[in-house]
DRENMI-112998 format. One record per residue (C-alpha): x negated, y negated, z. Coordinates in nm, 3 decimals. Example, Ala and Ser with C-alpha at 12.3 -4.5 7.8 and 13.67 -1.06 7.14 Angstrom:
BEGIN
-1.230, 0.450, 0.780
-1.367, 0.106, 0.714
# end
This chain:
BEGIN
2.457, -9.302, 19.721
2.663, -9.572, 19.554
2.434, -9.837, 19.707
2.132, -9.669, 19.545
2.315, -9.669, 19.212
2.395, -10.040, 19.249
2.029, -10.113, 19.320
1.919, -9.895, 19.025
2.161, -10.077, 18.795
2.048, -10.414, 18.924
1.721, -10.589, 18.854
1.596, -10.596, 19.216
1.433, -10.283, 19.357
1.578, -10.093, 19.061
1.273, -9.876, 19.000
1.249, -9.754, 19.358
1.622, -9.683, 19.373
1.613, -9.498, 19.042
1.315, -9.290, 19.159
1.507, -9.195, 19.475
1.813, -9.093, 19.268
1.590, -8.878, 19.046
1.433, -8.718, 19.353
1.776, -8.632, 19.494
1.904, -8.481, 19.166
1.590, -8.285, 19.076
1.746, -7.959, 19.196
2.060, -8.020, 18.992
1.867, -8.085, 18.672
1.651, -7.776, 18.727
1.959, -7.565, 18.805
2.117, -7.636, 18.466
1.792, -7.636, 18.267
1.685, -7.296, 18.405
1.998, -7.109, 18.304
1.930, -6.788, 18.107
2.112, -6.895, 17.791
1.881, -7.198, 17.749
1.558, -7.017, 17.835
1.428, -7.058, 17.479
1.468, -7.435, 17.498
1.397, -7.489, 17.868
1.176, -7.797, 17.818
1.436, -7.962, 17.595
1.705, -7.876, 17.850
1.503, -8.045, 18.125
1.460, -8.353, 17.905
1.832, -8.360, 17.825
1.914, -8.326, 18.195
1.691, -8.618, 18.296
1.827, -8.827, 18.012
2.180, -8.751, 18.132
2.084, -8.866, 18.484
1.942, -9.192, 18.349
2.250, -9.253, 18.134
2.477, -9.172, 18.429
2.299, -9.430, 18.643
2.340, -9.694, 18.374
2.705, -9.617, 18.289
2.844, -9.539, 18.637
3.132, -9.758, 18.750
3.219, -9.719, 19.117
3.560, -9.880, 19.064
3.688, -9.568, 18.885
3.704, -9.380, 19.214
3.478, -9.096, 19.097
3.193, -9.001, 19.327
2.851, -9.053, 19.172
2.728, -8.703, 19.257
3.018, -8.542, 19.067
2.972, -8.785, 18.778
2.602, -8.701, 18.746
2.665, -8.329, 18.774
2.921, -8.331, 18.493
2.691, -8.544, 18.271
2.393, -8.310, 18.325
2.602, -7.995, 18.285
2.754, -8.106, 17.955
2.430, -8.251, 17.820
2.259, -7.913, 17.863
2.563, -7.730, 17.728
2.572, -7.949, 17.417
2.201, -7.887, 17.364
2.266, -7.514, 17.381
2.550, -7.537, 17.131
2.334, -7.736, 16.885
2.050, -7.486, 16.915
2.286, -7.190, 16.882
2.427, -7.332, 16.555
2.073, -7.377, 16.428
1.976, -7.023, 16.532
2.281, -6.879, 16.358
2.186, -7.052, 16.034
1.830, -6.920, 16.040
1.742, -6.593, 15.871
1.612, -6.321, 16.101
1.240, -6.252, 16.071
1.280, -5.881, 16.136
1.572, -5.645, 16.112
1.712, -5.445, 16.397
1.967, -5.178, 16.459
2.028, -4.860, 16.265
2.226, -4.733, 15.968
2.450, -4.983, 15.790
2.375, -5.244, 16.052
2.002, -5.209, 15.978
2.059, -5.266, 15.606
2.261, -5.579, 15.684
1.986, -5.705, 15.919
1.700, -5.636, 15.680
1.419, -5.882, 15.721
1.419, -6.168, 15.473
1.050, -6.101, 15.423
1.134, -5.748, 15.314
1.391, -5.875, 15.067
1.123, -6.093, 14.911
0.868, -5.812, 14.903
0.809, -5.653, 14.565
0.564, -5.401, 14.428
0.457, -5.641, 14.154
0.174, -5.889, 14.180
0.331, -6.236, 14.153
0.007, -6.397, 14.038
-0.023, -6.143, 13.760
0.340, -6.197, 13.657
0.287, -6.573, 13.629
-0.033, -6.532, 13.430
0.140, -6.284, 13.199
0.425, -6.526, 13.148
0.184, -6.803, 13.042
-0.002, -6.561, 12.816
0.320, -6.449, 12.648
0.420, -6.809, 12.582
0.077, -6.888, 12.438
0.089, -6.582, 12.211
0.440, -6.672, 12.098
0.324, -7.020, 12.006
0.020, -6.880, 11.824
0.240, -6.637, 11.630
0.465, -6.929, 11.539
0.172, -7.103, 11.366
0.102, -6.807, 11.133
0.205, -6.816, 10.767
0.531, -6.627, 10.705
0.383, -6.303, 10.562
0.117, -6.277, 10.833
0.383, -6.340, 11.100
0.606, -6.064, 10.954
0.311, -5.822, 10.934
0.205, -5.886, 11.295
0.552, -5.889, 11.451
0.694, -5.591, 11.262
0.392, -5.362, 11.291
0.273, -5.447, 11.643
0.575, -5.569, 11.833
0.854, -5.375, 11.662
0.648, -5.061, 11.588
0.749, -5.055, 11.220
0.541, -4.842, 10.983
0.307, -5.013, 10.737
0.493, -4.859, 10.444
0.828, -4.998, 10.565
0.688, -5.350, 10.603
0.516, -5.315, 10.264
0.849, -5.225, 10.105
1.018, -5.529, 10.268
0.749, -5.769, 10.149
0.702, -5.601, 9.809
0.329, -5.545, 9.862
0.104, -5.245, 9.931
0.044, -5.094, 10.272
-0.321, -5.204, 10.251
-0.207, -5.565, 10.190
0.014, -5.547, 10.503
-0.285, -5.415, 10.700
-0.500, -5.703, 10.569
-0.227, -5.960, 10.656
-0.200, -5.817, 11.006
-0.580, -5.831, 11.057
-0.600, -6.194, 10.935
-0.299, -6.284, 11.154
-0.458, -6.128, 11.461
-0.786, -6.307, 11.394
-0.599, -6.636, 11.366
-0.406, -6.570, 11.691
-0.731, -6.486, 11.868
-0.882, -6.812, 11.744
-0.575, -7.008, 11.859
-0.589, -6.859, 12.209
-0.953, -6.952, 12.275
# end
């Protein structure tokens, strides 16, 4: 086996020797890549296993006294294990798509989609928000008495007579100011 590794590391006949090493360790790579805990990332586990074999061939030093087969096995085993740990960290950080369990556990595992769900129409809320801002700006352009008449009688539900007393004018004058203010707002919003 060490002779094959020497050939694979060398320039001569390296490709054939490397292919033979890969053929011999195919079962090992499949063994670790087909473990149940990495089933969700099986293809990535196979890729990590083959990469570990290639790196083991390149970095193997026969003078250390370690057999190549044991060296490759440990490299493949830990490459797949590290892949699993990375994926598990990523999975733990993701929000669950659907809840599971019952009782308190179910409330804790409520789907993130359900937490976003609302009975209100978001499009309508946004449109209303823009409309409110536009109306506020239009009200801001009104002369002072028209603004008071519109705001107090329509938005604050004050009686015409109360607003008339505040402004020192008749109730009919407040009604006229409100009508002119509304006409001006309508014109502004077009």
